[in-house]
Structure formats: C-alpha cells, structure tokens
DOBAPA-126589 format. One line per field, with one value per atom (N, C-alpha, C): residue number from 1; residue in one letter; atom name; x, z, y. Coordinates in steps of 0.02 Angstrom, whole numbers. Layout:
! residues N
pos = c(NUM; ...)
code = c(A; ...)
site = c(CA; ...)
u = c(X; ...)
w = c(Z; ...)
v = c(Y; ...)
***
This chain:
! residues 177
pos = c(1; 1; 1; 2; 2; 2; 3; 3; 3; 4; 4; 4; 5; 5; 5; 6; 6; 6; 7; 7; 7; 8; 8; 8; 9; 9; 9; 10; 10; 10; 11; 11; 11; 12; 12; 12; 13; 13; 13; 14; 14; 14; 15; 15; 15; 16; 16; 16; 17; 17; 17; 18; 18; 18; 19; 19; 19; 20; 20; 20; 21; 21; 21; 22; 22; 22; 23; 23; 23; 24; 24; 24; 25; 25; 25; 26; 26; 26; 27; 27; 27; 28; 28; 28; 29; 29; 29; 30; 30; 30; 31; 31; 31; 32; 32; 32; 33; 33; 33; 34; 34; 34; 35; 35; 35; 36; 36; 36; 37; 37; 37; 38; 38; 38; 39; 39; 39; 40; 40; 40; 41; 41; 41; 42; 42; 42; 43; 43; 43; 44; 44; 44; 45; 45; 45; 46; 46; 46; 47; 47; 47; 48; 48; 48; 49; 49; 49; 50; 50; 50; 51; 51; 51; 52; 52; 52; 53; 53; 53; 54; 54; 54; 55; 55; 55; 56; 56; 56; 57; 57; 57; 58; 58; 58; 59; 59; 59; 60; 60; 60; 61; 61; 61; 62; 62; 62; 63; 63; 63; 64; 64; 64; 65; 65; 65; 66; 66; 66; 67; 67; 67; 68; 68; 68; 69; 69; 69; 70; 70; 70; 71; 71; 71; 72; 72; 72; 73; 73; 73; 74; 74; 74; 75; 75; 75; 76; 76; 76; 77; 77; 77; 78; 78; 78; 79; 79; 79; 80; 80; 80; 81; 81; 81; 82; 82; 82; 83; 83; 83; 84; 84; 84; 85; 85; 85; 86; 86; 86; 87; 87; 87; 88; 88; 88; 89; 89; 89; 90; 90; 90; 91; 91; 91; 92; 92; 92; 93; 93; 93; 94; 94; 94; 95; 95; 95; 96; 96; 96; 97; 97; 97; 98; 98; 98; 99; 99; 99; 100; 100; 100; 101; 101; 101; 102; 102; 102; 103; 103; 103; 104; 104; 104; 105; 105; 105; 106; 106; 106; 107; 107; 107; 108; 108; 108; 109; 109; 109; 110; 110; 110; 111; 111; 111; 112; 112; 112; 113; 113; 113; 114; 114; 114; 115; 115; 115; 116; 116; 116; 117; 117; 117; 118; 118; 118; 119; 119; 119; 120; 120; 120; 121; 121; 121; 122; 122; 122; 123; 123; 123; 124; 124; 124; 125; 125; 125; 126; 126; 126; 127; 127; 127; 128; 128; 128; 129; 129; 129; 130; 130; 130; 131; 131; 131; 132; 132; 132; 133; 133; 133; 134; 134; 134; 135; 135; 135; 136; 136; 136; 137; 137; 137; 138; 138; 138; 139; 139; 139; 140; 140; 140; 141; 141; 141; 142; 142; 142; 143; 143; 143; 144; 144; 144; 145; 145; 145; 146; 146; 146; 147; 147; 147; 148; 148; 148; 149; 149; 149; 150; 150; 150; 151; 151; 151; 152; 152; 152; 153; 153; 153; 154; 154; 154; 155; 155; 155; 156; 156; 156; 157; 157; 157; 158; 158; 158; 159; 159; 159; 160; 160; 160; 161; 161; 161; 162; 162; 162; 163; 163; 163; 164; 164; 164; 165; 165; 165; 166; 166; 166; 167; 167; 167; 168; 168; 168; 169; 169; 169; 170; 170; 170; 171; 171; 171; 172; 172; 172; 173; 173; 173; 174; 174; 174; 175; 175; 175; 176; 176; 176; 177; 177; 177)
code = c(X; X; X; X; X; X; X; X; X; X; X; X; X; X; X; X; X; X; X; X; X; X; X; X; X; X; X; X; X; X; X; X; X; X; X; X; X; X; X; X; X; X; X; X; X; X; X; X; X; X; X; X; X; X; X; X; X; X; X; X; X; X; X; X; X; X; X; X; X; X; X; X; X; X; X; X; X; X; X; X; X; X; X; X; X; X; X; X; X; X; X; X; X; X; X; X; X; X; X; X; X; X; X; X; X; X; X; X; X; X; X; X; X; X; X; X; X; X; X; X; X; X; X; X; X; X; X; X; X; X; X; X; X; X; X; X; X; X; X; X; X; X; X; X; X; X; X; X; X; X; X; X; X; X; X; X; X; X; X; X; X; X; X; X; X; X; X; X; X; X; X; X; X; X; X; X; X; X; X; X; X; X; X; X; X; X; X; X; X; X; X; X; X; X; X; X; X; X; X; X; X; X; X; X; X; X; X; X; X; X; X; X; X; X; X; X; X; X; X; X; X; X; X; X; X; X; X; X; X; X; X; X; X; X; X; X; X; X; X; X; X; X; X; X; X; X; X; X; X; X; X; X; X; X; X; X; X; X; X; X; X; X; X; X; X; X; X; X; X; X; X; X; X; X; X; X; X; X; X; X; X; X; X; X; X; X; X; X; X; X; X; X; X; X; X; X; X; X; X; X; X; X; X; X; X; X; X; X; X; X; X; X; X; X; X; X; X; X; X; X; X; X; X; X; X; X; X; X; X; X; X; X; X; X; X; X; X; X; X; X; X; X; X; X; X; X; X; X; X; X; X; X; X; X; X; X; X; X; X; X; X; X; X; X; X; X; X; X; X; X; X; X; X; X; X; X; X; X; X; X; X; X; X; X; X; X; X; X; X; X; X; X; X; X; X; X; X; X; X; X; X; X; X; X; X; X; X; X; X; X; X; X; X; X; X; X; X; X; X; X; X; X; X; X; X; X; X; X; X; X; X; X; X; X; X; X; X; X; X; X; X; X; X; X; X; X; X; X; X; X; X; X; X; X; X; X; X; X; X; X; X; X; X; X; X; X; X; X; X; X; X; X; X; X; X; X; X; X; X; X; X; X; X; X; X; X; X; X; X; X; X; X; X; X; X; X; X; X; X; X; X; X; X; X; X; X; X; X; X; X; X; X; X; X; X; X; X; X; X; X; X; X; X; X; X; X; X; X; X; X; X)
site = c(N; CA; C; N; CA; C; N; CA; C; N; CA; C; N; CA; C; N; CA; C; N; CA; C; N; CA; C; N; CA; C; N; CA; C; N; CA; C; N; CA; C; N; CA; C; N; CA; C; N; CA; C; N; CA; C; N; CA; C; N; CA; C; N; CA; C; N; CA; C; N; CA; C; N; CA; C; N; CA; C; N; CA; C; N; CA; C; N; CA; C; N; CA; C; N; CA; C; N; CA; C; N; CA; C; N; CA; C; N; CA; C; N; CA; C; N; CA; C; N; CA; C; N; CA; C; N; CA; C; N; CA; C; N; CA; C; N; CA; C; N; CA; C; N; CA; C; N; CA; C; N; CA; C; N; CA; C; N; CA; C; N; CA; C; N; CA; C; N; CA; C; N; CA; C; N; CA; C; N; CA; C; N; CA; C; N; CA; C; N; CA; C; N; CA; C; N; CA; C; N; CA; C; N; CA; C; N; CA; C; N; CA; C; N; CA; C; N; CA; C; N; CA; C; N; CA; C; N; CA; C; N; CA; C; N; CA; C; N; CA; C; N; CA; C; N; CA; C; N; CA; C; N; CA; C; N; CA; C; N; CA; C; N; CA; C; N; CA; C; N; CA; C; N; CA; C; N; CA; C; N; CA; C; N; CA; C; N; CA; C; N; CA; C; N; CA; C; N; CA; C; N; CA; C; N; CA; C; N; CA; C; N; CA; C; N; CA; C; N; CA; C; N; CA; C; N; CA; C; N; CA; C; N; CA; C; N; CA; C; N; CA; C; N; CA; C; N; CA; C; N; CA; C; N; CA; C; N; CA; C; N; CA; C; N; CA; C; N; CA; C; N; CA; C; N; CA; C; N; CA; C; N; CA; C; N; CA; C; N; CA; C; N; CA; C; N; CA; C; N; CA; C; N; CA; C; N; CA; C; N; CA; C; N; CA; C; N; CA; C; N; CA; C; N; CA; C; N; CA; C; N; CA; C; N; CA; C; N; CA; C; N; CA; C; N; CA; C; N; CA; C; N; CA; C; N; CA; C; N; CA; C; N; CA; C; N; CA; C; N; CA; C; N; CA; C; N; CA; C; N; CA; C; N; CA; C; N; CA; C; N; CA; C; N; CA; C; N; CA; C; N; CA; C; N; CA; C; N; CA; C; N; CA; C; N; CA; C; N; CA; C; N; CA; C; N; CA; C; N; CA; C; N; CA; C; N; CA; C; N; CA; C; N; CA; C; N; CA; C; N; CA; C; N; CA; C; N; CA; C; N; CA; C; N; CA; C; N; CA; C; N; CA; C; N; CA; C; N; CA; C; N; CA; C; N; CA; C; N; CA; C; N; CA; C; N; CA; C; N; CA; C; N; CA; C; N; CA; C; N; CA; C; N; CA; C; N; CA; C)
u = c(8809; 8853; 8828; 8869; 8850; 8880; 8838; 8864; 8828; 8807; 8771; 8814; 8880; 8924; 8957; 8967; 9002; 8953; 8976; 8937; 8945; 8899; 8905; 8898; 8930; 8920; 8885; 8833; 8796; 8801; 8822; 8831; 8780; 8741; 8694; 8717; 8720; 8733; 8670; 8662; 8602; 8619; 8600; 8607; 8542; 8546; 8486; 8463; 8399; 8370; 8384; 8409; 8427; 8367; 8312; 8253; 8227; 8221; 8199; 8247; 8312; 8362; 8356; 8350; 8345; 8280; 8228; 8165; 8175; 8212; 8223; 8267; 8320; 8367; 8355; 8317; 8304; 8354; 8330; 8373; 8430; 8421; 8472; 8523; 8517; 8563; 8635; 8681; 8752; 8775; 8751; 8771; 8750; 8691; 8668; 8711; 8723; 8763; 8833; 8862; 8930; 8932; 8883; 8880; 8871; 8824; 8811; 8874; 8909; 8970; 9023; 9032; 9082; 9062; 8997; 8973; 8984; 8969; 8978; 9052; 9096; 9168; 9189; 9166; 9184; 9158; 9096; 9070; 9104; 9125; 9162; 9229; 9264; 9328; 9318; 9264; 9248; 9240; 9203; 9193; 9260; 9304; 9369; 9413; 9416; 9460; 9436; 9371; 9344; 9333; 9342; 9336; 9267; 9215; 9147; 9135; 9100; 9082; 9023; 8982; 8921; 8908; 8885; 8871; 8808; 8764; 8703; 8684; 8664; 8638; 8566; 8547; 8478; 8456; 8435; 8417; 8479; 8477; 8536; 8582; 8562; 8604; 8639; 8679; 8716; 8712; 8718; 8722; 8785; 8825; 8886; 8879; 8898; 8895; 8964; 8984; 9048; 9037; 9062; 9060; 9123; 9113; 9170; 9198; 9263; 9295; 9305; 9294; 9301; 9371; 9375; 9439; 9458; 9426; 9444; 9389; 9338; 9280; 9298; 9338; 9355; 9398; 9446; 9489; 9447; 9402; 9360; 9314; 9284; 9240; 9278; 9339; 9379; 9395; 9413; 9428; 9366; 9309; 9247; 9229; 9235; 9219; 9267; 9331; 9379; 9366; 9353; 9337; 9271; 9222; 9157; 9165; 9205; 9218; 9250; 9297; 9328; 9279; 9236; 9186; 9138; 9117; 9072; 9105; 9168; 9204; 9207; 9222; 9229; 9162; 9108; 9042; 9018; 9030; 9012; 9051; 9113; 9152; 9119; 9096; 9061; 8997; 8960; 8898; 8914; 8968; 8988; 9007; 9028; 9047; 8985; 8927; 8865; 8835; 8806; 8774; 8715; 8670; 8613; 8612; 8638; 8643; 8598; 8608; 8570; 8581; 8538; 8541; 8600; 8626; 8681; 8691; 8731; 8750; 8755; 8732; 8736; 8751; 8780; 8796; 8770; 8738; 8714; 8745; 8771; 8806; 8774; 8758; 8728; 8773; 8775; 8811; 8765; 8773; 8733; 8739; 8710; 8706; 8635; 8589; 8519; 8482; 8515; 8481; 8473; 8513; 8514; 8462; 8399; 8346; 8320; 8303; 8271; 8196; 8165; 8094; 8059; 7994; 7954; 7971; 7986; 8001; 8072; 8110; 8178; 8230; 8207; 8254; 8280; 8338; 8367; 8357; 8322; 8309; 8343; 8409; 8444; 8441; 8443; 8442; 8376; 8320; 8255; 8243; 8266; 8258; 8299; 8360; 8401; 8370; 8346; 8315; 8255; 8215; 8158; 8181; 8232; 8258; 8288; 8312; 8348; 8302; 8238; 8193; 8196; 8188; 8192; 8262; 8311; 8381; 8398; 8375; 8389; 8353; 8294; 8255; 8280; 8314; 8334; 8391; 8383; 8434; 8462; 8420; 8443; 8499; 8508; 8561; 8630; 8634; 8698; 8725; 8787; 8816; 8830; 8857; 8877; 8848; 8806; 8777; 8786; 8793; 8801; 8752; 8739; 8695; 8736; 8702; 8733; 8785; 8770; 8816; 8880; 8874; 8934; 8974; 8940; 8974; 9019; 8997; 9036; 9100; 9106; 9167; 9215; 9193; 9231; 9276; 9338; 9386; 9370; 9348; 9330; 9389; 9450; 9508; 9519; 9490; 9498; 9439; 9379; 9319; 9280; 9253; 9207; 9137; 9101; 9034; 8985; 8931; 8880; 8813; 8782; 8721; 8661; 8621; 8558; 8506; 8484; 8436; 8468; 8439; 8469; 8528; 8547; 8600; 8655; 8712; 8770; 8798; 8810; 8844; 8919; 8956; 9027; 9068; 9124; 9174; 9242; 9290; 9359; 9388; 9422; 9454; 9514; 9523; 9582; 9641; 9694; 9754; 9809)
w = c(4841; 4895; 4922; 4917; 4941; 5011; 5062; 5131; 5170; 5136; 5169; 5221; 5211; 5257; 5306; 5286; 5328; 5366; 5422; 5459; 5426; 5441; 5418; 5478; 5473; 5521; 5482; 5513; 5482; 5529; 5502; 5541; 5515; 5560; 5544; 5578; 5542; 5573; 5568; 5615; 5616; 5649; 5617; 5647; 5684; 5750; 5791; 5784; 5770; 5766; 5700; 5650; 5587; 5552; 5549; 5514; 5546; 5613; 5649; 5639; 5641; 5632; 5563; 5510; 5443; 5433; 5467; 5463; 5494; 5550; 5584; 5544; 5512; 5478; 5403; 5374; 5302; 5264; 5212; 5171; 5137; 5122; 5086; 5131; 5195; 5241; 5232; 5236; 5228; 5280; 5343; 5396; 5378; 5350; 5332; 5276; 5224; 5167; 5190; 5232; 5258; 5300; 5345; 5388; 5346; 5298; 5256; 5218; 5190; 5152; 5198; 5257; 5304; 5328; 5342; 5364; 5310; 5248; 5191; 5185; 5193; 5189; 5244; 5306; 5362; 5352; 5329; 5319; 5260; 5210; 5154; 5179; 5219; 5246; 5292; 5330; 5372; 5328; 5274; 5227; 5200; 5181; 5153; 5205; 5266; 5318; 5342; 5342; 5367; 5311; 5250; 5191; 5187; 5191; 5187; 5120; 5122; 5060; 5026; 5065; 5039; 5079; 5045; 5076; 5046; 5088; 5063; 5105; 5072; 5107; 5125; 5185; 5210; 5239; 5197; 5222; 5249; 5312; 5343; 5373; 5372; 5398; 5343; 5365; 5318; 5343; 5297; 5314; 5281; 5320; 5296; 5312; 5265; 5276; 5263; 5308; 5303; 5303; 5253; 5252; 5288; 5341; 5382; 5356; 5345; 5326; 5388; 5381; 5438; 5466; 5532; 5566; 5576; 5541; 5548; 5582; 5609; 5636; 5690; 5740; 5796; 5773; 5729; 5704; 5666; 5624; 5585; 5632; 5681; 5728; 5767; 5790; 5827; 5783; 5720; 5675; 5664; 5653; 5642; 5705; 5765; 5827; 5838; 5829; 5838; 5790; 5728; 5679; 5695; 5720; 5739; 5795; 5845; 5901; 5875; 5828; 5799; 5758; 5720; 5680; 5724; 5779; 5826; 5851; 5871; 5896; 5843; 5781; 5727; 5710; 5708; 5692; 5749; 5812; 5868; 5865; 5842; 5834; 5781; 5726; 5674; 5703; 5741; 5772; 5820; 5858; 5906; 5874; 5811; 5776; 5754; 5756; 5737; 5798; 5790; 5847; 5872; 5830; 5847; 5795; 5814; 5766; 5783; 5750; 5766; 5839; 5864; 5934; 5949; 5899; 5912; 5853; 5866; 5815; 5850; 5816; 5847; 5794; 5817; 5775; 5809; 5770; 5795; 5752; 5784; 5748; 5764; 5712; 5720; 5683; 5709; 5676; 5669; 5617; 5610; 5543; 5538; 5473; 5458; 5504; 5494; 5453; 5432; 5394; 5321; 5297; 5226; 5213; 5220; 5212; 5140; 5115; 5049; 5059; 5019; 5023; 4969; 4972; 4927; 4854; 4834; 4764; 4745; 4794; 4782; 4789; 4797; 4805; 4876; 4884; 4950; 4969; 5023; 5045; 5112; 5113; 5176; 5199; 5153; 5173; 5206; 5175; 5203; 5269; 5275; 5337; 5393; 5378; 5429; 5450; 5402; 5420; 5466; 5452; 5495; 5564; 5567; 5631; 5672; 5640; 5674; 5702; 5688; 5711; 5787; 5825; 5898; 5920; 5886; 5903; 5898; 5846; 5838; 5891; 5911; 5961; 6032; 6045; 6113; 6135; 6193; 6223; 6171; 6144; 6090; 6109; 6174; 6194; 6192; 6185; 6184; 6113; 6106; 6039; 6003; 6037; 6003; 6040; 6006; 6035; 5987; 6017; 5978; 6003; 5961; 5982; 6017; 6042; 6080; 6038; 5975; 5934; 5919; 5910; 5901; 5965; 6022; 6088; 6095; 6068; 6073; 6032; 5987; 5947; 5977; 6029; 6057; 6114; 6114; 6167; 6227; 6284; 6341; 6372; 6353; 6377; 6336; 6275; 6232; 6237; 6250; 6251; 6316; 6342; 6399; 6371; 6402; 6379; 6437; 6423; 6474; 6448; 6485; 6463; 6466; 6413; 6408; 6379; 6420; 6396; 6345; 6285; 6235; 6198; 6215; 6180; 6228; 6200; 6240; 6216; 6262; 6247; 6247; 6202; 6193; 6200; 6236; 6240; 6237; 6211; 6210; 6280; 6304; 6370; 6367; 6421; 6427; 6447; 6412; 6428; 6454)
v = c(325; 306; 239; 188; 122; 113; 119; 114; 60; 6; -47; -82; -86; -122; -74; -13; 35; 79; 104; 153; 221; 265; 334; 380; 438; 492; 547; 575; 630; 690; 746; 808; 859; 887; 941; 1004; 1059; 1124; 1166; 1212; 1254; 1320; 1374; 1441; 1455; 1458; 1469; 1542; 1551; 1617; 1654; 1618; 1650; 1682; 1646; 1672; 1735; 1735; 1795; 1854; 1839; 1891; 1922; 1881; 1908; 1948; 1928; 1967; 2036; 2038; 2102; 2149; 2122; 2167; 2171; 2124; 2125; 2084; 2052; 2008; 2046; 2109; 2147; 2180; 2173; 2207; 2184; 2232; 2216; 2165; 2172; 2126; 2054; 2046; 1980; 1951; 1991; 1966; 1948; 1990; 1978; 1914; 1906; 1847; 1784; 1786; 1727; 1707; 1755; 1740; 1709; 1737; 1711; 1641; 1631; 1565; 1513; 1532; 1486; 1466; 1515; 1501; 1453; 1464; 1421; 1349; 1342; 1274; 1240; 1278; 1249; 1222; 1261; 1237; 1177; 1176; 1118; 1056; 1064; 1008; 984; 1030; 1011; 976; 1004; 975; 907; 897; 833; 783; 804; 760; 726; 767; 741; 708; 650; 616; 649; 683; 714; 777; 829; 893; 921; 949; 979; 1039; 1093; 1152; 1137; 1154; 1145; 1212; 1258; 1324; 1358; 1380; 1410; 1358; 1295; 1242; 1203; 1155; 1113; 1041; 994; 924; 896; 862; 829; 755; 712; 640; 611; 566; 532; 457; 424; 351; 327; 289; 268; 202; 202; 140; 98; 34; -12; -6; 4; 13; 85; 132; 203; 243; 209; 244; 295; 273; 318; 377; 365; 419; 470; 446; 492; 531; 497; 531; 584; 569; 617; 678; 667; 722; 766; 734; 772; 812; 781; 817; 875; 864; 919; 976; 960; 1012; 1047; 1009; 1038; 1088; 1071; 1117; 1182; 1176; 1235; 1275; 1241; 1276; 1315; 1285; 1320; 1384; 1380; 1439; 1493; 1474; 1524; 1556; 1517; 1545; 1590; 1569; 1613; 1679; 1676; 1737; 1782; 1752; 1790; 1822; 1783; 1809; 1866; 1858; 1909; 1975; 1973; 2034; 2074; 2042; 2076; 2110; 2169; 2202; 2163; 2146; 2104; 2048; 1991; 1936; 1878; 1822; 1761; 1741; 1696; 1675; 1629; 1595; 1549; 1502; 1452; 1403; 1336; 1284; 1218; 1166; 1111; 1054; 992; 948; 884; 830; 778; 725; 658; 620; 554; 503; 442; 388; 329; 292; 232; 199; 141; 108; 88; 100; 83; 133; 187; 239; 220; 174; 156; 102; 120; 71; 72; 13; 8; 16; 57; 67; 27; 24; -19; -8; 53; 65; 46; 20; -2; 53; 115; 171; 175; 203; 214; 286; 299; 368; 380; 372; 380; 452; 500; 570; 589; 572; 587; 553; 491; 454; 485; 506; 538; 605; 643; 707; 696; 647; 632; 610; 567; 543; 599; 651; 704; 758; 756; 808; 818; 765; 770; 789; 762; 774; 848; 882; 954; 995; 973; 1011; 1000; 945; 927; 973; 1004; 1048; 1098; 1142; 1186; 1234; 1246; 1293; 1261; 1196; 1161; 1162; 1184; 1193; 1128; 1078; 1016; 956; 918; 858; 799; 740; 680; 627; 578; 524; 469; 418; 364; 327; 314; 276; 314; 380; 421; 422; 426; 425; 364; 308; 246; 249; 296; 304; 355; 390; 446; 422; 446; 432; 477; 449; 491; 529; 510; 548; 611; 613; 671; 719; 691; 732; 722; 778; 774; 762; 715; 698; 709; 744; 756; 730; 685; 652; 699; 698; 734; 687; 640; 590; 545; 541; 496; 527; 589; 624; 646; 666; 684; 751; 798; 860; 845; 877; 862; 925; 920; 972; 939; 975; 950; 957; 905; 908; 956; 994; 1036; 993; 998; 958; 1000)
***
C-alpha cells in the first residue's frame, strides 16, 4: 500500500475483558464459540461496509486501515465513525445476550500520514509503528467505547458528532437529530 501522499485512518477494535472471560468459562464453551462467531461476522460486515484497504486480526481485536483519497477525507471519516457507532451497539447487544460476558467493547481511531516511515533497512513498518503509537491510546479512558485522536477530530463535522475532550483524545457520539 503506497500511502506516502495520502492520509490513512487506522481503526482498532478491542473486546474488554475477553481473556479473563474465556479463562472463566473455558475455550470450548458454547457461549464463547457463539460470541466469537457473531463478533467475527459483525467485524467482517464492518470491513465490507467501510471498504477497508487492509484488515488484520489482533487476538480478540481487529485493525482496519483506510487509505484516504485527497478530497474524500471527511466523507470517509464520517462513514467510518457512523459504522463504528453501529458496530459498538451490535457488539454490546451480543455481550448483553451472555449471562457473564466480556467487560465491554471499544474502538480507537487514529488518522495520519506520519506512520509510513522508512527504516534503516529500507522497509516500511507502518503497522508496527502504529501499534506502538496506539499503546497509550488504547489504555486511555478504557470505559469509553469510541475514541479518536486529534487528527481524526479535524475531519469530523461537529454538527454530526458530539466530541468530548479527554486529554489528547476525543470521545465520539452521534448527535441526536
């Protein structure tokens, strides 16, 4: 993926408390298999609806990458945010169907073009660099379902989304119309 001129949006999803939950109920439990299958289906549909350029499973989480075409940044960001809000609602519904399920679900969204750095060996390690950059981001305000970074905030229409500041990050909700 050559994105030296274009910005990218990176979306990380994470099931909070998944490891502890699977330890409590066991890997072979029907509830776990059913939840995992439903979660996989929901993230697959998210990938299809948002037209991700790249998708990767990261344990119980997922990473989606979107290469933004110049001039379409805000429209793509709005589509990804709207779909993310819907995905959160659907996964929380899945969690709610479980008697004792994971603690929650969260999505973190970052935008930038500084991730595509060339390293000494000439290889581009944008994925590893983004994962390292996202460590603090994932830990910040873990109870908030959807958070974005400052650069993504600049692509968001404040009339469509409510934004609440949390230090260097922003919690996002769809405005009621």
